DSSP file (Angstrom, degrees, kcal/mol; ACC not computed):
  #  RESIDUE AA STRUCTURE BP1 BP2  ACC     N-H-->O    O-->H-N    N-H-->O    O-->H-N    TCO  KAPPA ALPHA  PHI   PSI    X-CA   Y-CA   Z-CA
    1    1 A X              0   0    0      0, 0.0     2,-0.3     0, 0.0     0, 0.0   0.000 360.0 360.0 360.0 130.7   83.6  218.7   78.5
    2    2 A X        -     0   0    0      1,-0.1     2,-0.1     3,-0.0     3,-0.0  -0.604 360.0-115.2 -78.2 132.6   84.4  221.8   80.6
    3    3 A X        -     0   0    0     -2,-0.3     2,-0.3     1,-0.1    -1,-0.1  -0.419  35.7-103.7 -66.5 149.8   82.9  225.1   79.7
    4    4 A X        -     0   0    0     -2,-0.1     2,-0.2     1,-0.1    -1,-0.1  -0.570  37.8-117.1 -77.1 132.3   85.3  227.7   78.7
    5    5 A X        -     0   0    0     -2,-0.3     2,-0.3     1,-0.1    -1,-0.1  -0.445  27.5-130.5 -74.8 136.0   85.8  230.2   81.5
    6    6 A X        -     0   0    0     -2,-0.2     2,-0.4     1,-0.0    -1,-0.1  -0.603  14.8-126.1 -88.2 146.2   84.6  233.7   80.6
    7    7 A X        -     0   0    0     -2,-0.3     2,-0.1     1,-0.1     5,-0.0  -0.745  32.2-105.4 -87.2 139.4   86.9  236.6   81.2
    8    8 A X        -     0   0    0     -2,-0.4     4,-0.2     1,-0.1    -1,-0.1  -0.399  25.1-153.5 -65.9 140.5   85.4  239.5   83.2
    9    9 A X  S    S+     0   0    0      1,-0.1    -1,-0.1     2,-0.1     3,-0.1   0.855  84.9  22.9 -83.2 -38.8   84.6  242.5   81.0
   10   10 A X  S    S+     0   0    0      1,-0.1    -1,-0.1     3,-0.0    -2,-0.1   0.473 105.6  72.8-115.7  -3.6   84.8  245.3   83.5
   11   11 A X        +     0   0    0      2,-0.1     2,-0.4     0, 0.0    -1,-0.1   0.512  68.4 108.3 -94.1  -3.0   87.0  244.2   86.3
   12   12 A X        -     0   0    0     -4,-0.2     2,-0.3    -3,-0.1    -5,-0.0  -0.607  66.8-134.7 -77.9 130.8   90.3  244.4   84.3
   13   13 A X        -     0   0    0     -2,-0.4     2,-0.4     1,-0.0    -2,-0.1  -0.654  14.0-146.2 -84.2 138.6   92.5  247.2   85.4
   14   14 A X        -     0   0    0     -2,-0.3     2,-0.1     3,-0.0    -1,-0.0  -0.819  10.5-139.5 -99.9 141.5   94.0  249.4   82.7
   15   15 A X     >  -     0   0    0     -2,-0.4     4,-2.1     1,-0.1     5,-0.2  -0.453  28.0-104.3 -90.9 170.6   97.4  250.9   83.2
   16   16 A X  H  > S+     0   0    0      1,-0.2     4,-2.5     2,-0.2     5,-0.2   0.879 123.4  54.7 -60.0 -36.3   98.4  254.4   82.2
   17   17 A X  H  > S+     0   0    0      1,-0.2     4,-3.0     2,-0.2     5,-0.2   0.924 106.8  50.5 -66.5 -41.1  100.3  252.9   79.2
   18   18 A X  H  > S+     0   0    0      1,-0.2     4,-2.1     2,-0.2    -1,-0.2   0.901 112.5  46.6 -63.1 -38.4   97.1  251.1   78.0
   19   19 A X  H  X S+     0   0    0     -4,-2.1     4,-2.5     2,-0.2    -1,-0.2   0.908 112.3  49.9 -69.0 -39.2   95.1  254.3   78.2
   20   20 A X  H  X S+     0   0    0     -4,-2.5     4,-2.7     2,-0.2    -2,-0.2   0.940 110.7  49.4 -61.8 -46.4   97.7  256.3   76.4
   21   21 A X  H  X S+     0   0    0     -4,-3.0     4,-1.4     2,-0.2    -1,-0.2   0.894 111.0  51.6 -51.4 -43.7   97.9  253.6   73.7
   22   22 A X  H  X S+     0   0    0     -4,-2.1     4,-0.6    -5,-0.2     3,-0.3   0.939 111.7  45.5 -63.2 -46.6   94.1  253.8   73.4
   23   23 A X  H >< S+     0   0    0     -4,-2.5     3,-0.7     1,-0.2     4,-0.5   0.857 109.8  54.3 -66.7 -34.6   94.1  257.6   73.0
   24   24 A X  H 3< S+     0   0    0     -4,-2.7     3,-0.4     1,-0.2    -1,-0.2   0.791 108.0  50.0 -67.4 -27.1   96.9  257.5   70.5
   25   25 A X  H 3< S+     0   0    0     -4,-1.4    -1,-0.2    -3,-0.3    -2,-0.2   0.546  88.4  87.4 -85.9  -9.6   94.9  255.0   68.3
   26   26 A X  S << S+     0   0    0     -3,-0.7     2,-0.3    -4,-0.6    -1,-0.2   0.883  87.2  50.2 -57.3 -41.5   91.9  257.3   68.5
   27   27 A X  S    S-     0   0    0     -4,-0.5     2,-0.1    -3,-0.4     0, 0.0  -0.786  93.1-119.1 -98.9 141.1   93.0  259.3   65.5
   28   28 A X     >  -     0   0    0     -2,-0.3     4,-2.3     1,-0.1     5,-0.2  -0.347  23.8-111.3 -75.3 162.4   94.0  257.5   62.3
   29   29 A X  H  > S+     0   0    0      1,-0.2     4,-2.4     2,-0.2     5,-0.2   0.888 119.2  53.8 -59.6 -38.0   97.5  257.8   60.9
   30   30 A X  H  > S+     0   0    0      2,-0.2     4,-2.5     1,-0.2    -1,-0.2   0.887 105.9  52.1 -59.2 -43.0   96.1  259.8   57.9
   31   31 A X  H  > S+     0   0    0      1,-0.2     4,-2.7     2,-0.2     5,-0.2   0.946 110.8  48.2 -61.8 -50.1   94.4  262.3   60.2
   32   32 A X  H  X S+     0   0    0     -4,-2.3     4,-2.2     1,-0.2    -2,-0.2   0.887 111.3  49.0 -61.0 -39.0   97.5  262.9   62.0
   33   33 A X  H  X S+     0   0    0     -4,-2.4     4,-2.0     2,-0.2    -1,-0.2   0.878 112.9  47.9 -63.6 -37.8   99.5  263.3   58.8
   34   34 A X  H  X S+     0   0    0     -4,-2.5     4,-2.4     2,-0.2    -2,-0.2   0.885 112.3  49.7 -72.0 -37.2   97.0  265.8   57.4
   35   35 A X  H  X S+     0   0    0     -4,-2.7     4,-2.6     2,-0.2    -2,-0.2   0.932 110.8  49.4 -67.3 -43.5   96.9  267.7   60.7
   36   36 A X  H  X S+     0   0    0     -4,-2.2     4,-2.0    -5,-0.2    -2,-0.2   0.888 111.4  49.8 -62.1 -39.4  100.7  267.9   60.8
   37   37 A X  H  X S+     0   0    0     -4,-2.0     4,-2.3     2,-0.2    -1,-0.2   0.925 110.6  48.9 -65.0 -44.3  100.8  269.2   57.2
   38   38 A X  H  X S+     0   0    0     -4,-2.4     4,-2.9     1,-0.2    -2,-0.2   0.924 110.0  51.5 -61.9 -44.5   98.1  271.8   57.8
   39   39 A X  H  X S+     0   0    0     -4,-2.6     4,-2.7     1,-0.2    -1,-0.2   0.907 110.1  50.4 -60.8 -40.5  100.1  273.1   60.9
   40   40 A X  H  X S+     0   0    0     -4,-2.0     4,-2.2     2,-0.2    -1,-0.2   0.910 111.1  48.3 -63.9 -39.9  103.3  273.3   58.8
   41   41 A X  H  X S+     0   0    0     -4,-2.3     4,-2.6     2,-0.2    -2,-0.2   0.934 112.3  48.3 -61.3 -47.3  101.5  275.3   56.1
   42   42 A X  H  X S+     0   0    0     -4,-2.9     4,-2.1     1,-0.2    -2,-0.2   0.900 110.4  51.3 -62.1 -41.7  100.0  277.6   58.7
   43   43 A X  H  X S+     0   0    0     -4,-2.7     4,-2.1     2,-0.2    -1,-0.2   0.885 110.6  48.8 -63.0 -40.7  103.4  278.2   60.4
   44   44 A X  H  X S+     0   0    0     -4,-2.2     4,-3.0     1,-0.2    -1,-0.2   0.922 110.1  52.5 -63.3 -41.6  105.0  279.0   57.0
   45   45 A X  H  X S+     0   0    0     -4,-2.6     4,-2.1     1,-0.2    -2,-0.2   0.900 109.0  49.2 -56.3 -43.2  102.1  281.4   56.3
   46   46 A X  H  <>S+     0   0    0     -4,-2.1     5,-3.3     2,-0.2     4,-0.4   0.914 112.4  48.5 -64.9 -43.4  102.7  283.1   59.7
   47   47 A X  H ><5S+     0   0    0     -4,-2.1     3,-1.1     3,-0.2    -2,-0.2   0.933 111.5  48.7 -61.9 -44.8  106.4  283.4   58.9
   48   48 A X  H 3<5S+     0   0    0     -4,-3.0    -1,-0.2     1,-0.3    -2,-0.2   0.888 115.8  43.4 -64.4 -38.1  105.8  284.8   55.5
   49   49 A X  T 3<5S-     0   0    0     -4,-2.1    -1,-0.3    -5,-0.2    -2,-0.2   0.324 112.8-119.0 -87.9   6.1  103.3  287.4   56.9
   50   50 A X  T < 5 +     0   0    0     -3,-1.1     2,-0.2    -4,-0.4    -3,-0.2   0.914  65.6 143.7  54.4  46.7  105.6  288.2   59.8
   51   51 A X      < -     0   0    0     -5,-3.3    -1,-0.2    -6,-0.1     2,-0.1  -0.675  62.1 -72.3-107.0 166.9  102.9  287.1   62.4
   52   52 A X        -     0   0    0     -2,-0.2     3,-0.2     1,-0.2    -1,-0.1  -0.365  35.1-162.7 -59.1 129.5  103.4  285.3   65.6
   53   53 A X  S    S+     0   0    0      1,-0.2     2,-2.1    -2,-0.1     3,-0.2   0.803  82.2  75.0 -84.3 -26.6  104.5  281.6   65.1
   54   54 A X    >   +     0   0    0      1,-0.2     3,-0.7     2,-0.1    -1,-0.2  -0.406  58.8 145.9 -78.5  62.2  103.6  280.7   68.7
   55   55 A X  G >   +     0   0    0     -2,-2.1     3,-1.0     1,-0.2    -1,-0.2   0.492  41.9  89.8 -82.1  -8.7   99.8  280.8   67.8
   56   56 A X  G 3  S+     0   0    0      1,-0.3    -1,-0.2    -3,-0.2    -2,-0.1   0.825  95.0  38.0 -61.1 -32.7   98.8  278.0   70.1
   57   57 A X  G <  S+     0   0    0     -3,-0.7    -1,-0.3     2,-0.0    -2,-0.1   0.291  89.9 118.0-101.9   7.1   98.2  280.3   73.0
   58   58 A X  S <  S-     0   0    0     -3,-1.0     2,-0.1     1,-0.1    -3,-0.0  -0.422  71.8-108.5 -67.2 145.2   96.7  283.2   71.0
   59   59 A X    >>  -     0   0    0      1,-0.1     4,-2.1    -2,-0.1     3,-0.6  -0.425  33.2-109.4 -68.8 155.7   93.1  284.2   71.7
   60   60 A X  H 3> S+     0   0    0      1,-0.2     4,-2.4     2,-0.2     5,-0.2   0.806 117.6  60.0 -58.5 -28.5   90.7  283.3   69.0
   61   61 A X  H 3> S+     0   0    0      2,-0.2     4,-1.8     1,-0.2    -1,-0.2   0.912 105.6  47.6 -68.3 -38.0   90.3  286.9   67.9
   62   62 A X  H <> S+     0   0    0     -3,-0.6     4,-2.1     2,-0.2    -2,-0.2   0.906 111.4  51.5 -69.1 -39.6   94.1  287.2   67.2
   63   63 A X  H  X S+     0   0    0     -4,-2.1     4,-2.2     1,-0.2     5,-0.2   0.945 108.7  51.0 -59.9 -44.0   94.0  284.0   65.2
   64   64 A X  H  X S+     0   0    0     -4,-2.4     4,-1.9     1,-0.2    -1,-0.2   0.876 108.7  52.0 -61.3 -36.5   91.0  285.3   63.2
   65   65 A X  H  < S+     0   0    0     -4,-1.8    -1,-0.2     2,-0.2    -2,-0.2   0.885 107.8  51.0 -65.4 -39.4   93.0  288.4   62.5
   66   66 A X  H  < S+     0   0    0     -4,-2.1    -2,-0.2     1,-0.2    -1,-0.2   0.878 114.0  45.0 -63.3 -39.1   96.0  286.4   61.2
   67   67 A X  H  < S+     0   0    0     -4,-2.2    -2,-0.2    -5,-0.2    -1,-0.2   0.783  88.9 102.4 -80.8 -26.8   93.7  284.4   58.9
   68   68 A X     <  -     0   0    0     -4,-1.9     2,-0.6    -5,-0.2    -3,-0.0  -0.372  69.9-138.1 -60.7 128.1   91.8  287.5   57.6
   69   69 A X        -     0   0    0     -2,-0.1     2,-0.5     3,-0.0    -1,-0.1  -0.810   9.6-153.4 -94.5 123.8   93.1  288.4   54.2
   70   70 A X    >>  -     0   0    0     -2,-0.6     3,-2.3     1,-0.1     4,-0.9  -0.845  13.4-139.1 -96.1 125.7   93.5  292.1   53.6
   71   71 A X  T 34 S+     0   0    0     -2,-0.5     3,-0.3     1,-0.3    -1,-0.1   0.768 102.0  59.8 -58.3 -28.5   93.2  293.0   49.9
   72   72 A X  T 34 S+     0   0    0      1,-0.2    -1,-0.3     2,-0.1    -3,-0.0   0.679 104.7  50.1 -76.6 -16.8   96.1  295.5   50.2
   73   73 A X  T <4        0   0    0     -3,-2.3    -1,-0.2     1,-0.2    -2,-0.2   0.660 360.0 360.0 -92.8 -18.3   98.5  292.6   51.2
   74   74 A X     <        0   0    0     -4,-0.9    -1,-0.2    -3,-0.3    -2,-0.1   0.491 360.0 360.0 -70.8 360.0   97.6  290.2   48.4
């Protein structure tokens, strides 16, 4: 009986597609849904408060200011 040939563990080359698929699977589907929902809520909040909707590139200080609740606005 012939021994089963082992596959090499580290010599297999990964393609860019393999790496992209691996990174896409890193977050669960539920995490992605929760993040998308939170982003939509925050975007609606910004629109309602007439704040910048393109918050992705804002400095942290400006994001904190957007999130800070002012008692006179509530």
